[in-house]
Backbone of each chain as nested JSON, in Angstrom:
{
  "chains": [
    {"id": "A", "residues": [
      {"number": 1, "name": "MET", "atoms": {"N": [21.4, -33.881, 69.212], "CA": [19.99, -33.498, 69.289], "C": [19.853, -31.999, 69.646]}},
      {"number": 2, "name": "ASN", "atoms": {"N": [20.747, -31.512, 70.528], "CA": [20.728, -30.081, 70.852], "C": [20.923, -29.245, 69.589]}},
      {"number": 3, "name": "LEU", "atoms": {"N": [21.893, -29.666, 68.76], "CA": [22.187, -28.924, 67.523], "C": [20.977, -28.906, 66.597]}},
      {"number": 4, "name": "ALA", "atoms": {"N": [20.286, -30.029, 66.503], "CA": [19.12, -30.103, 65.614], "C": [18.031, -29.146, 66.097]}},
      {"number": 5, "name": "PHE", "atoms": {"N": [17.767, -29.142, 67.399], "CA": [16.75, -28.227, 67.922], "C": [17.16, -26.772, 67.708]}},
      {"number": 6, "name": "LYS", "atoms": {"N": [18.453, -26.471, 67.913], "CA": [18.912, -25.098, 67.701], "C": [18.746, -24.712, 66.232]}},
      {"number": 7, "name": "ALA", "atoms": {"N": [19.087, -25.647, 65.355], "CA": [18.954, -25.374, 63.919], "C": [17.497, -25.066, 63.557]}},
      {"number": 8, "name": "LEU", "atoms": {"N": [16.578, -25.742, 64.229], "CA": [15.158, -25.576, 63.903], "C": [14.536, -24.344, 64.556]}},
      {"number": 9, "name": "SER", "atoms": {"N": [15.302, -23.663, 65.412], "CA": [14.74, -22.515, 66.131], "C": [14.777, -21.237, 65.293]}},
      {"number": 10, "name": "ASP", "atoms": {"N": [14.852, -21.378, 64.006], "CA": [14.863, -20.219, 63.101], "C": [13.921, -20.487, 61.928]}},
      {"number": 11, "name": "GLY", "atoms": {"N": [13.046, -19.525, 61.672], "CA": [12.013, -19.702, 60.658], "C": [12.568, -19.918, 59.255]}},
      {"number": 12, "name": "THR", "atoms": {"N": [13.636, -19.212, 58.9], "CA": [14.225, -19.388, 57.57], "C": [14.747, -20.817, 57.406]}},
      {"number": 13, "name": "ARG", "atoms": {"N": [15.394, -21.314, 58.447], "CA": [15.933, -22.683, 58.335], "C": [14.799, -23.702, 58.219]}},
      {"number": 14, "name": "ARG", "atoms": {"N": [13.688, -23.46, 58.919], "CA": [12.554, -24.38, 58.769], "C": [11.994, -24.286, 57.347]}},
      {"number": 15, "name": "ASP", "atoms": {"N": [11.971, -23.075, 56.791], "CA": [11.485, -22.914, 55.411], "C": [12.397, -23.643, 54.421]}},
      {"number": 16, "name": "ILE", "atoms": {"N": [13.706, -23.615, 54.675], "CA": [14.642, -24.325, 53.785], "C": [14.348, -25.83, 53.821]}},
      {"number": 17, "name": "LEU", "atoms": {"N": [14.088, -26.364, 55.016], "CA": [13.774, -27.792, 55.121], "C": [12.498, -28.121, 54.339]}},
      {"number": 18, "name": "ARG", "atoms": {"N": [11.475, -27.248, 54.475], "CA": [10.226, -27.478, 53.735], "C": [10.491, -27.486, 52.235]}},
      {"number": 19, "name": "LEU", "atoms": {"N": [11.334, -26.541, 51.797], "CA": [11.66, -26.399, 50.378], "C": [12.335, -27.671, 49.86]}},
      {"number": 20, "name": "LEU", "atoms": {"N": [13.252, -28.222, 50.658], "CA": [14.009, -29.4, 50.216], "C": [13.166, -30.677, 50.228]}},
      {"number": 21, "name": "GLN", "atoms": {"N": [11.996, -30.597, 50.857], "CA": [11.096, -31.754, 50.788], "C": [10.637, -32.009, 49.355]}},
      {"number": 22, "name": "SER", "atoms": {"N": [10.591, -30.937, 48.552], "CA": [10.141, -31.077, 47.169], "C": [11.247, -31.56, 46.249]}},
      {"number": 23, "name": "GLY", "atoms": {"N": [12.491, -31.576, 46.731], "CA": [13.579, -32.041, 45.886], "C": [14.883, -31.345, 46.222]}},
      {"number": 24, "name": "ASP", "atoms": {"N": [15.989, -31.918, 45.739], "CA": [17.311, -31.366, 46.022], "C": [17.528, -30.074, 45.23]}},
      {"number": 25, "name": "LEU", "atoms": {"N": [18.291, -29.158, 45.799], "CA": [18.539, -27.863, 45.158], "C": [19.957, -27.406, 45.433]}},
      {"number": 26, "name": "ASN", "atoms": {"N": [20.495, -26.543, 44.545], "CA": [21.781, -25.912, 44.862], "C": [21.534, -24.616, 45.643]}},
      {"number": 27, "name": "ALA", "atoms": {"N": [22.605, -24.021, 46.145], "CA": [22.466, -22.866, 47.034], "C": [21.755, -21.7, 46.339]}},
      {"number": 28, "name": "GLY", "atoms": {"N": [22.062, -21.489, 45.048], "CA": [21.439, -20.385, 44.31], "C": [19.933, -20.58, 44.196]}},
      {"number": 29, "name": "GLU", "atoms": {"N": [19.537, -21.834, 43.902], "CA": [18.096, -22.124, 43.787], "C": [17.404, -21.905, 45.126]}},
      {"number": 30, "name": "ILE", "atoms": {"N": [18.068, -22.325, 46.2], "CA": [17.488, -22.114, 47.534], "C": [17.369, -20.619, 47.815]}},
      {"number": 31, "name": "ALA", "atoms": {"N": [18.458, -19.877, 47.545], "CA": [18.471, -18.436, 47.828], "C": [17.382, -17.694, 47.056]}},
      {"number": 32, "name": "SER", "atoms": {"N": [17.048, -18.189, 45.842], "CA": [16.058, -17.501, 45.008], "C": [14.667, -17.514, 45.64]}},
      {"number": 33, "name": "HIS", "atoms": {"N": [14.456, -18.406, 46.627], "CA": [13.155, -18.463, 47.303], "C": [13.06, -17.488, 48.476]}},
      {"number": 34, "name": "PHE", "atoms": {"N": [14.16, -16.815, 48.799], "CA": [14.167, -15.957, 49.983], "C": [14.634, -14.551, 49.622]}},
      {"number": 35, "name": "GLU", "atoms": {"N": [14.079, -13.568, 50.302], "CA": [14.563, -12.196, 50.129], "C": [15.664, -11.966, 51.149]}},
      {"number": 36, "name": "MET", "atoms": {"N": [16.802, -12.522, 50.882], "CA": [17.898, -12.528, 51.842], "C": [19.185, -12.685, 51.047]}},
      {"number": 37, "name": "SER", "atoms": {"N": [20.28, -12.162, 51.563], "CA": [21.533, -12.251, 50.823], "C": [21.999, -13.708, 50.732]}},
      {"number": 38, "name": "LYS", "atoms": {"N": [22.783, -14.015, 49.707], "CA": [23.308, -15.374, 49.567], "C": [24.193, -15.774, 50.749]}},
      {"number": 39, "name": "PRO", "atoms": {"N": [25.041, -14.856, 51.277], "CA": [25.836, -15.256, 52.445], "C": [24.958, -15.644, 53.644]}},
      {"number": 40, "name": "SER", "atoms": {"N": [23.82, -14.934, 53.816], "CA": [22.926, -15.292, 54.92], "C": [22.356, -16.694, 54.719]}},
      {"number": 41, "name": "ILE", "atoms": {"N": [21.921, -16.968, 53.48], "CA": [21.381, -18.308, 53.186], "C": [22.473, -19.351, 53.381]}},
      {"number": 42, "name": "SER", "atoms": {"N": [23.676, -19.005, 52.948], "CA": [24.81, -19.921, 53.099], "C": [25.045, -20.23, 54.584]}},
      {"number": 43, "name": "HIS", "atoms": {"N": [24.928, -19.216, 55.432], "CA": [25.076, -19.42, 56.878], "C": [24.006, -20.393, 57.383]}},
      {"number": 44, "name": "HIS", "atoms": {"N": [22.749, -20.169, 56.981], "CA": [21.671, -21.048, 57.432], "C": [21.898, -22.486, 56.952]}},
      {"number": 45, "name": "LEU", "atoms": {"N": [22.381, -22.619, 55.702], "CA": [22.65, -23.968, 55.178], "C": [23.752, -24.64, 56.0]}},
      {"number": 46, "name": "ASN", "atoms": {"N": [24.736, -23.86, 56.415], "CA": [25.812, -24.439, 57.232], "C": [25.309, -24.911, 58.591]}},
      {"number": 47, "name": "VAL", "atoms": {"N": [24.41, -24.142, 59.189], "CA": [23.851, -24.554, 60.485], "C": [23.063, -25.857, 60.323]}},
      {"number": 48, "name": "LEU", "atoms": {"N": [22.285, -25.938, 59.251], "CA": [21.518, -27.166, 58.987], "C": [22.445, -28.354, 58.714]}},
      {"number": 49, "name": "LYS", "atoms": {"N": [23.554, -28.071, 58.03], "CA": [24.54, -29.127, 57.743], "C": [25.202, -29.605, 59.027]}},
      {"number": 50, "name": "GLN", "atoms": {"N": [25.583, -28.66, 59.895], "CA": [26.229, -29.037, 61.16], "C": [25.296, -29.891, 62.016]}},
      {"number": 51, "name": "ALA", "atoms": {"N": [24.008, -29.599, 61.942], "CA": [23.021, -30.378, 62.701], "C": [22.693, -31.685, 61.985]}},
      {"number": 52, "name": "LYS", "atoms": {"N": [23.295, -31.882, 60.801], "CA": [23.126, -33.075, 59.973], "C": [21.699, -33.275, 59.463]}},
      {"number": 53, "name": "LEU", "atoms": {"N": [20.892, -32.208, 59.524], "CA": [19.535, -32.318, 58.984], "C": [19.573, -32.259, 57.461]}},
      {"number": 54, "name": "VAL", "atoms": {"N": [20.622, -31.622, 56.954], "CA": [20.799, -31.428, 55.515], "C": [22.185, -31.916, 55.129]}},
      {"number": 55, "name": "GLN", "atoms": {"N": [22.304, -32.491, 53.928], "CA": [23.638, -32.878, 53.468], "C": [23.952, -32.164, 52.157]}},
      {"number": 56, "name": "ALA", "atoms": {"N": [25.238, -31.931, 51.937], "CA": [25.681, -31.226, 50.739], "C": [26.579, -32.154, 49.936]}},
      {"number": 57, "name": "GLU", "atoms": {"N": [26.336, -32.204, 48.634], "CA": [27.137, -33.093, 47.78], "C": [27.596, -32.327, 46.545]}},
      {"number": 58, "name": "ARG", "atoms": {"N": [28.885, -32.386, 46.274], "CA": [29.395, -31.708, 45.089], "C": [29.039, -32.515, 43.84]}},
      {"number": 59, "name": "GLN", "atoms": {"N": [28.429, -31.834, 42.875], "CA": [28.157, -32.46, 41.573], "C": [28.726, -31.521, 40.521]}},
      {"number": 60, "name": "GLY", "atoms": {"N": [29.925, -31.844, 40.018], "CA": [30.586, -30.952, 39.072], "C": [30.93, -29.652, 39.76]}},
      {"number": 61, "name": "GLN", "atoms": {"N": [30.449, -28.536, 39.202], "CA": [30.768, -27.237, 39.792], "C": [29.767, -26.832, 40.872]}},
      {"number": 62, "name": "GLU", "atoms": {"N": [28.73, -27.619, 41.039], "CA": [27.665, -27.234, 41.962], "C": [27.713, -28.047, 43.255]}},
      {"number": 63, "name": "ILE", "atoms": {"N": [27.181, -27.444, 44.317], "CA": [26.945, -28.188, 45.549], "C": [25.435, -28.328, 45.705]}},
      {"number": 64, "name": "ILE", "atoms": {"N": [25.009, -29.573, 45.768], "CA": [23.568, -29.846, 45.835], "C": [23.182, -30.184, 47.277]}},
      {"number": 65, "name": "TYR", "atoms": {"N": [22.145, -29.525, 47.757], "CA": [21.673, -29.748, 49.127], "C": [20.449, -30.66, 49.118]}},
      {"number": 66, "name": "SER", "atoms": {"N": [20.43, -31.581, 50.063], "CA": [19.272, -32.466, 50.193], "C": [19.016, -32.75, 51.667]}},
      {"number": 67, "name": "LEU", "atoms": {"N": [17.795, -33.186, 51.975], "CA": [17.472, -33.575, 53.346], "C": [18.239, -34.839, 53.689]}},
      {"number": 68, "name": "ASN", "atoms": {"N": [18.716, -34.913, 54.932], "CA": [19.358, -36.135, 55.405], "C": [18.264, -36.994, 56.039]}},
      {"number": 69, "name": "ALA", "atoms": {"N": [17.693, -37.861, 55.206], "CA": [16.495, -38.609, 55.62], "C": [16.736, -39.444, 56.879]}},
      {"number": 70, "name": "THR", "atoms": {"N": [17.918, -40.069, 56.963], "CA": [18.212, -40.937, 58.112], "C": [18.212, -40.138, 59.407]}},
      {"number": 71, "name": "VAL", "atoms": {"N": [18.958, -39.029, 59.413], "CA": [19.047, -38.214, 60.628], "C": [17.69, -37.604, 60.967]}},
      {"number": 72, "name": "MET", "atoms": {"N": [16.953, -37.176, 59.938], "CA": [15.644, -36.582, 60.211], "C": [14.702, -37.623, 60.809]}},
      {"number": 73, "name": "GLN", "atoms": {"N": [14.802, -38.865, 60.339], "CA": [13.949, -39.923, 60.885], "C": [14.307, -40.205, 62.347]}},
      {"number": 74, "name": "GLU", "atoms": {"N": [15.619, -40.259, 62.635], "CA": [16.062, -40.485, 64.014], "C": [15.599, -39.353, 64.92]}},
      {"number": 75, "name": "PHE", "atoms": {"N": [15.743, -38.138, 64.411], "CA": [15.361, -36.961, 65.189], "C": [13.852, -36.958, 65.433]}},
      {"number": 76, "name": "LEU", "atoms": {"N": [13.091, -37.324, 64.399], "CA": [11.634, -37.386, 64.536], "C": [11.241, -38.402, 65.607]}},
      {"number": 77, "name": "SER", "atoms": {"N": [11.891, -39.574, 65.593], "CA": [11.589, -40.606, 66.596], "C": [11.87, -40.089, 68.004]}},
      {"number": 78, "name": "ALA", "atoms": {"N": [13.046, -39.458, 68.178], "CA": [13.42, -38.933, 69.494], "C": [12.434, -37.855, 69.931]}},
      {"number": 79, "name": "PHE", "atoms": {"N": [12.01, -37.049, 68.978], "CA": [11.071, -35.978, 69.278], "C": [9.726, -36.55, 69.726]}},
      {"number": 80, "name": "LEU", "atoms": {"N": [9.262, -37.569, 69.014], "CA": [7.96, -38.157, 69.346], "C": [8.002, -38.815, 70.714]}},
      {"number": 81, "name": "GLU", "atoms": {"N": [9.12, -39.462, 71.026], "CA": [9.283, -40.096, 72.34], "C": [9.162, -39.037, 73.434]}},
      {"number": 82, "name": "LEU", "atoms": {"N": [9.74, -37.875, 73.159], "CA": [9.696, -36.755, 74.103], "C": [8.266, -36.309, 74.348]}},
      {"number": 83, "name": "PHE", "atoms": {"N": [7.438, -36.448, 73.321], "CA": [6.049, -36.016, 73.432], "C": [5.126, -37.175, 73.793]}},
      {"number": 84, "name": "GLY", "atoms": {"N": [5.72, -38.314, 74.117], "CA": [4.92, -39.454, 74.557], "C": [4.118, -40.109, 73.456]}},
      {"number": 85, "name": "VAL", "atoms": {"N": [4.555, -39.896, 72.197], "CA": [3.868, -40.532, 71.079], "C": [4.655, -41.768, 70.673]}},
      {"number": 86, "name": "ASN", "atoms": {"N": [3.962, -42.88, 70.527], "CA": [4.638, -44.119, 70.132], "C": [4.986, -44.073, 68.646]}},
      {"number": 87, "name": "ASP", "atoms": {"N": [6.246, -44.344, 68.378], "CA": [6.772, -44.321, 67.003], "C": [5.964, -45.182, 66.052]}},
      {"number": 88, "name": "ASP", "atoms": {"N": [5.482, -46.308, 66.558], "CA": [4.757, -47.262, 65.71], "C": [3.445, -46.7, 65.195]}},
      {"number": 89, "name": "GLU", "atoms": {"N": [2.977, -45.62, 65.839], "CA": [1.681, -45.067, 65.45], "C": [1.754, -44.306, 64.141]}},
      {"number": 90, "name": "ILE", "atoms": {"N": [2.975, -44.016, 63.675], "CA": [3.119, -43.273, 62.402], "C": [3.186, -44.231, 61.236]}}
    ]},
    {"id": "B", "residues": [
      {"number": 1, "name": "MET", "atoms": {"N": [7.158, -20.529, 68.015], "CA": [7.766, -21.809, 67.618], "C": [9.284, -21.766, 67.821]}},
      {"number": 2, "name": "ASN", "atoms": {"N": [9.89, -20.595, 67.535], "CA": [11.334, -20.453, 67.786], "C": [11.65, -20.712, 69.254]}},
      {"number": 3, "name": "LEU", "atoms": {"N": [10.838, -20.14, 70.145], "CA": [11.067, -20.298, 71.584], "C": [10.966, -21.758, 72.0]}},
      {"number": 4, "name": "ALA", "atoms": {"N": [10.0, -22.465, 71.43], "CA": [9.817, -23.874, 71.79], "C": [11.04, -24.689, 71.364]}},
      {"number": 5, "name": "PHE", "atoms": {"N": [11.521, -24.449, 70.142], "CA": [12.707, -25.185, 69.685], "C": [13.925, -24.847, 70.54]}},
      {"number": 6, "name": "LYS", "atoms": {"N": [14.069, -23.552, 70.897], "CA": [15.201, -23.174, 71.744], "C": [15.093, -23.857, 73.101]}},
      {"number": 7, "name": "ALA", "atoms": {"N": [13.875, -23.901, 73.638], "CA": [13.672, -24.544, 74.937], "C": [14.064, -26.022, 74.88]}},
      {"number": 8, "name": "LEU", "atoms": {"N": [13.802, -26.644, 73.744], "CA": [14.075, -28.082, 73.609], "C": [15.535, -28.385, 73.291]}},
      {"number": 9, "name": "SER", "atoms": {"N": [16.331, -27.347, 73.046], "CA": [17.731, -27.579, 72.661], "C": [18.628, -27.817, 73.871]}},
      {"number": 10, "name": "ASP", "atoms": {"N": [18.048, -28.228, 74.973], "CA": [18.82, -28.517, 76.182], "C": [18.327, -29.832, 76.784]}},
      {"number": 11, "name": "GLY", "atoms": {"N": [19.267, -30.713, 77.074], "CA": [18.925, -32.057, 77.547], "C": [18.175, -32.061, 78.869]}},
      {"number": 12, "name": "THR", "atoms": {"N": [18.54, -31.178, 79.785], "CA": [17.838, -31.123, 81.078], "C": [16.377, -30.734, 80.872]}},
      {"number": 13, "name": "ARG", "atoms": {"N": [16.164, -29.773, 80.0], "CA": [14.778, -29.342, 79.774], "C": [13.966, -30.458, 79.119]}},
      {"number": 14, "name": "ARG", "atoms": {"N": [14.594, -31.228, 78.232], "CA": [13.869, -32.36, 77.635], "C": [13.561, -33.399, 78.718]}},
      {"number": 15, "name": "ASP", "atoms": {"N": [14.522, -33.599, 79.643], "CA": [14.287, -34.548, 80.741], "C": [13.125, -34.089, 81.631]}},
      {"number": 16, "name": "ILE", "atoms": {"N": [13.035, -32.78, 81.862], "CA": [11.928, -32.255, 82.683], "C": [10.587, -32.545, 81.995]}},
      {"number": 17, "name": "LEU", "atoms": {"N": [10.536, -32.367, 80.682], "CA": [9.286, -32.649, 79.96], "C": [8.92, -34.128, 80.083]}},
      {"number": 18, "name": "ARG", "atoms": {"N": [9.935, -35.006, 79.945], "CA": [9.668, -36.448, 80.087], "C": [9.115, -36.752, 81.475]}},
      {"number": 19, "name": "LEU", "atoms": {"N": [9.718, -36.108, 82.479], "CA": [9.317, -36.319, 83.871], "C": [7.857, -35.914, 84.065]}},
      {"number": 20, "name": "LEU", "atoms": {"N": [7.471, -34.792, 83.498], "CA": [6.104, -34.276, 83.697], "C": [5.059, -35.087, 82.919]}},
      {"number": 21, "name": "GLN", "atoms": {"N": [5.527, -35.942, 82.016], "CA": [4.575, -36.838, 81.342], "C": [3.932, -37.798, 82.339]}},
      {"number": 22, "name": "SER", "atoms": {"N": [4.653, -38.098, 83.417], "CA": [4.13, -39.037, 84.42], "C": [3.193, -38.362, 85.409]}},
      {"number": 23, "name": "GLY", "atoms": {"N": [3.154, -37.026, 85.393], "CA": [2.259, -36.333, 86.322], "C": [2.818, -34.98, 86.715]}},
      {"number": 24, "name": "ASP", "atoms": {"N": [1.961, -34.145, 87.296], "CA": [2.355, -32.8, 87.701], "C": [3.257, -32.86, 88.93]}},
      {"number": 25, "name": "LEU", "atoms": {"N": [4.17, -31.914, 89.04], "CA": [5.132, -31.888, 90.156], "C": [5.426, -30.455, 90.564]}},
      {"number": 26, "name": "ASN", "atoms": {"N": [5.841, -30.27, 91.816], "CA": [6.334, -28.944, 92.201], "C": [7.84, -28.863, 91.926]}},
      {"number": 27, "name": "ALA", "atoms": {"N": [8.39, -27.654, 92.076], "CA": [9.785, -27.424, 91.691], "C": [10.749, -28.313, 92.48]}},
      {"number": 28, "name": "GLY", "atoms": {"N": [10.458, -28.49, 93.775], "CA": [11.327, -29.318, 94.609], "C": [11.343, -30.766, 94.144]}},
      {"number": 29, "name": "GLU", "atoms": {"N": [10.161, -31.279, 93.798], "CA": [10.077, -32.667, 93.315], "C": [10.836, -32.814, 91.997]}},
      {"number": 30, "name": "ILE", "atoms": {"N": [10.705, -31.807, 91.142], "CA": [11.428, -31.849, 89.862], "C": [12.936, -31.822, 90.135]}},
      {"number": 31, "name": "ALA", "atoms": {"N": [13.36, -30.893, 91.009], "CA": [14.793, -30.738, 91.299], "C": [15.395, -32.02, 91.883]}},
      {"number": 32, "name": "SER", "atoms": {"N": [14.583, -32.772, 92.636], "CA": [15.1, -33.984, 93.282], "C": [15.52, -35.05, 92.269]}},
      {"number": 33, "name": "HIS", "atoms": {"N": [15.065, -34.912, 91.018], "CA": [15.435, -35.877, 89.973], "C": [16.742, -35.506, 89.278]}},
      {"number": 34, "name": "PHE", "atoms": {"N": [17.309, -34.348, 89.624], "CA": [18.503, -33.887, 88.917], "C": [19.616, -33.555, 89.894]}},
      {"number": 35, "name": "GLU", "atoms": {"N": [20.841, -33.809, 89.494], "CA": [21.979, -33.379, 90.306], "C": [22.367, -31.976, 89.863]}},
      {"number": 36, "name": "MET", "atoms": {"N": [21.584, -31.036, 90.279], "CA": [21.734, -29.671, 89.8], "C": [21.11, -28.77, 90.86]}},
      {"number": 37, "name": "SER", "atoms": {"N": [21.609, -27.534, 90.977], "CA": [21.076, -26.635, 92.01], "C": [19.614, -26.275, 91.698]}},
      {"number": 38, "name": "LYS", "atoms": {"N": [18.864, -25.942, 92.751], "CA": [17.469, -25.539, 92.535], "C": [17.359, -24.289, 91.657]}},
      {"number": 39, "name": "PRO", "atoms": {"N": [18.249, -23.28, 91.82], "CA": [18.155, -22.114, 90.924], "C": [18.332, -22.5, 89.449]}},
      {"number": 40, "name": "SER", "atoms": {"N": [19.217, -23.481, 89.189], "CA": [19.398, -23.914, 87.792], "C": [18.118, -24.554, 87.269]}},
      {"number": 41, "name": "ILE", "atoms": {"N": [17.515, -25.432, 88.082], "CA": [16.259, -26.07, 87.673], "C": [15.181, -25.005, 87.478]}},
      {"number": 42, "name": "SER", "atoms": {"N": [15.167, -24.037, 88.378], "CA": [14.196, -22.952, 88.289], "C": [14.362, -22.189, 86.964]}},
      {"number": 43, "name": "HIS", "atoms": {"N": [15.607, -21.962, 86.574], "CA": [15.874, -21.295, 85.29], "C": [15.305, -22.129, 84.123]}},
      {"number": 44, "name": "HIS", "atoms": {"N": [15.585, -23.435, 84.158], "CA": [15.086, -24.304, 83.076], "C": [13.554, -24.312, 83.037]}},
      {"number": 45, "name": "LEU", "atoms": {"N": [12.937, -24.317, 84.218], "CA": [11.467, -24.292, 84.265], "C": [10.932, -22.987, 83.676]}},
      {"number": 46, "name": "ASN", "atoms": {"N": [11.641, -21.892, 83.934], "CA": [11.213, -20.606, 83.371], "C": [11.311, -20.593, 81.852]}},
      {"number": 47, "name": "VAL", "atoms": {"N": [12.373, -21.179, 81.323], "CA": [12.514, -21.238, 79.862], "C": [11.37, -22.061, 79.26]}},
      {"number": 48, "name": "LEU", "atoms": {"N": [11.052, -23.18, 79.897], "CA": [9.95, -24.022, 79.413], "C": [8.611, -23.281, 79.521]}},
      {"number": 49, "name": "LYS", "atoms": {"N": [8.462, -22.489, 80.579], "CA": [7.234, -21.702, 80.774], "C": [7.112, -20.629, 79.706]}},
      {"number": 50, "name": "GLN", "atoms": {"N": [8.223, -19.934, 79.432], "CA": [8.2, -18.877, 78.406], "C": [7.844, -19.454, 77.039]}},
      {"number": 51, "name": "ALA", "atoms": {"N": [8.29, -20.673, 76.785], "CA": [7.976, -21.329, 75.513], "C": [6.575, -21.925, 75.544]}},
      {"number": 52, "name": "LYS", "atoms": {"N": [5.913, -21.806, 76.683], "CA": [4.54, -22.297, 76.903], "C": [4.412, -23.821, 76.8]}},
      {"number": 53, "name": "LEU", "atoms": {"N": [5.547, -24.525, 76.877], "CA": [5.474, -25.99, 76.857], "C": [5.005, -26.507, 78.213]}},
      {"number": 54, "name": "VAL", "atoms": {"N": [5.26, -25.71, 79.239], "CA": [4.928, -26.074, 80.617], "C": [4.12, -24.921, 81.225]}},
      {"number": 55, "name": "GLN", "atoms": {"N": [3.183, -25.258, 82.082], "CA": [2.461, -24.2, 82.79], "C": [2.634, -24.374, 84.297]}},
      {"number": 56, "name": "ALA", "atoms": {"N": [2.574, -23.272, 85.01], "CA": [2.758, -23.273, 86.46], "C": [1.489, -22.756, 87.106]}},
      {"number": 57, "name": "GLU", "atoms": {"N": [1.032, -23.461, 88.138], "CA": [-0.2, -23.049, 88.817], "C": [0.034, -23.063, 90.316]}},
      {"number": 58, "name": "ARG", "atoms": {"N": [-0.323, -21.936, 90.962], "CA": [-0.166, -21.89, 92.408], "C": [-1.269, -22.706, 93.069]}},
      {"number": 59, "name": "GLN", "atoms": {"N": [-0.868, -23.617, 93.971], "CA": [-1.838, -24.368, 94.781], "C": [-1.403, -24.194, 96.222]}},
      {"number": 60, "name": "GLY", "atoms": {"N": [-2.071, -23.272, 96.942], "CA": [-1.674, -22.966, 98.316], "C": [-0.278, -22.371, 98.308]}},
      {"number": 61, "name": "GLN", "atoms": {"N": [0.645, -22.987, 99.036], "CA": [2.01, -22.451, 99.112], "C": [2.897, -22.984, 97.989]}},
      {"number": 62, "name": "GLU", "atoms": {"N": [2.381, -23.901, 97.217], "CA": [3.211, -24.549, 96.194], "C": [2.883, -24.058, 94.788]}},
      {"number": 63, "name": "ILE", "atoms": {"N": [3.904, -24.149, 93.925], "CA": [3.651, -23.932, 92.498], "C": [3.809, -25.284, 91.809]}},
      {"number": 64, "name": "ILE", "atoms": {"N": [2.749, -25.693, 91.145], "CA": [2.735, -27.011, 90.514], "C": [2.96, -26.85, 89.008]}},
      {"number": 65, "name": "TYR", "atoms": {"N": [3.891, -27.629, 88.486], "CA": [4.213, -27.574, 87.061], "C": [3.557, -28.735, 86.32]}},
      {"number": 66, "name": "SER", "atoms": {"N": [3.027, -28.414, 85.162], "CA": [2.425, -29.471, 84.338], "C": [2.698, -29.173, 82.868]}},
      {"number": 67, "name": "LEU", "atoms": {"N": [2.582, -30.212, 82.035], "CA": [2.74, -30.01, 80.593], "C": [1.568, -29.188, 80.081]}},
      {"number": 68, "name": "ASN", "atoms": {"N": [1.824, -28.293, 79.149], "CA": [0.757, -27.555, 78.494], "C": [0.338, -28.366, 77.259]}},
      {"number": 69, "name": "ALA", "atoms": {"N": [-0.659, -29.22, 77.466], "CA": [-1.021, -30.203, 76.436], "C": [-1.418, -29.53, 75.121]}},
      {"number": 70, "name": "THR", "atoms": {"N": [-2.142, -28.412, 75.211], "CA": [-2.611, -27.739, 73.987], "C": [-1.436, -27.241, 73.152]}},
      {"number": 71, "name": "VAL", "atoms": {"N": [-0.527, -26.526, 73.816], "CA": [0.623, -25.977, 73.086], "C": [1.51, -27.106, 72.569]}},
      {"number": 72, "name": "MET", "atoms": {"N": [1.676, -28.149, 73.376], "CA": [2.526, -29.257, 72.924], "C": [1.911, -29.935, 71.706]}},
      {"number": 73, "name": "GLN", "atoms": {"N": [0.582, -30.046, 71.674], "CA": [-0.089, -30.667, 70.522], "C": [0.093, -29.8, 69.278]}},
      {"number": 74, "name": "GLU", "atoms": {"N": [-0.06, -28.482, 69.452], "CA": [0.123, -27.563, 68.317], "C": [1.557, -27.633, 67.796]}},
      {"number": 75, "name": "PHE", "atoms": {"N": [2.481, -27.664, 68.736], "CA": [3.893, -27.705, 68.364], "C": [4.215, -29.02, 67.652]}},
      {"number": 76, "name": "LEU", "atoms": {"N": [3.65, -30.108, 68.158], "CA": [3.868, -31.42, 67.533], "C": [3.351, -31.422, 66.094]}},
      {"number": 77, "name": "SER", "atoms": {"N": [2.143, -30.85, 65.885], "CA": [1.577, -30.789, 64.532], "C": [2.474, -29.989, 63.599]}},
      {"number": 78, "name": "ALA", "atoms": {"N": [2.947, -28.821, 64.077], "CA": [3.813, -27.966, 63.261], "C": [5.118, -28.698, 62.939]}},
      {"number": 79, "name": "PHE", "atoms": {"N": [5.608, -29.43, 63.928], "CA": [6.855, -30.158, 63.747], "C": [6.686, -31.263, 62.696]}},
      {"number": 80, "name": "LEU", "atoms": {"N": [5.572, -31.976, 62.785], "CA": [5.342, -33.078, 61.847], "C": [5.179, -32.549, 60.426]}},
      {"number": 81, "name": "GLU", "atoms": {"N": [4.505, -31.408, 60.287], "CA": [4.323, -30.791, 58.976], "C": [5.698, -30.475, 58.372]}},
      {"number": 82, "name": "LEU", "atoms": {"N": [6.595, -29.999, 59.238], "CA": [7.953, -29.666, 58.819], "C": [8.686, -30.899, 58.292]}},
      {"number": 83, "name": "PHE", "atoms": {"N": [8.343, -32.046, 58.85], "CA": [9.006, -33.284, 58.453], "C": [8.192, -34.044, 57.404]}},
      {"number": 84, "name": "GLY", "atoms": {"N": [7.151, -33.401, 56.904], "CA": [6.372, -34.003, 55.836], "C": [5.528, -35.177, 56.283]}},
      {"number": 85, "name": "VAL", "atoms": {"N": [5.221, -35.237, 57.59], "CA": [4.365, -36.309, 58.101], "C": [2.959, -35.756, 58.263]}},
      {"number": 86, "name": "ASN", "atoms": {"N": [1.991, -36.494, 57.737], "CA": [0.6, -36.059, 57.852], "C": [0.103, -36.268, 59.278]}},
      {"number": 87, "name": "ASP", "atoms": {"N": [-0.452, -35.209, 59.835], "CA": [-0.964, -35.217, 61.208], "C": [-1.963, -36.351, 61.446]}},
      {"number": 88, "name": "ASP", "atoms": {"N": [-2.769, -36.655, 60.429], "CA": [-3.816, -37.666, 60.585], "C": [-3.242, -39.059, 60.786]}},
      {"number": 89, "name": "GLU", "atoms": {"N": [-1.968, -39.215, 60.467], "CA": [-1.368, -40.555, 60.566], "C": [-1.1, -40.951, 62.002]}},
      {"number": 90, "name": "ILE", "atoms": {"N": [-1.164, -39.974, 62.926], "CA": [-0.921, -40.304, 64.342], "C": [-2.219, -40.677, 65.025]}}
    ]}
  ]
}
């Protein structure tokens, strides 16, 4: 949970998560949405991967990034509990 | 928002927020719930204050800590948007 919060403490990484809500993308497609070098985007993707918020899957020559729905759901539940919101209310 | 996520990336600070859900407390009362030095708790309270998740109010000789409900609500909304959950669903 610490890793997930740390991963979310950066605006670019939050933007990447928003972007992946619309569908899975490879690193180049993700990078094209940001005015930032590919190595920087690659670093952010690695932080998100380590926090398990995002998963990477090789498809042929490409690595496709997608949201890790299970971990995000668990994290959301833990977050809501922290804020005193009952999970069932969602 | 970065500060709030950083503040939440520590288990003790999350425990302090849970504790304050039950009511306002002074630093000594908060510290009594943790096996940790008062200066350490004081540091964690300062981080939470800087992130505006918690507010401190002097009452006579004491400083009373409470959740900053407005900021926490704003942060919760931003967080839910990030996870693609509609705010109205809560």
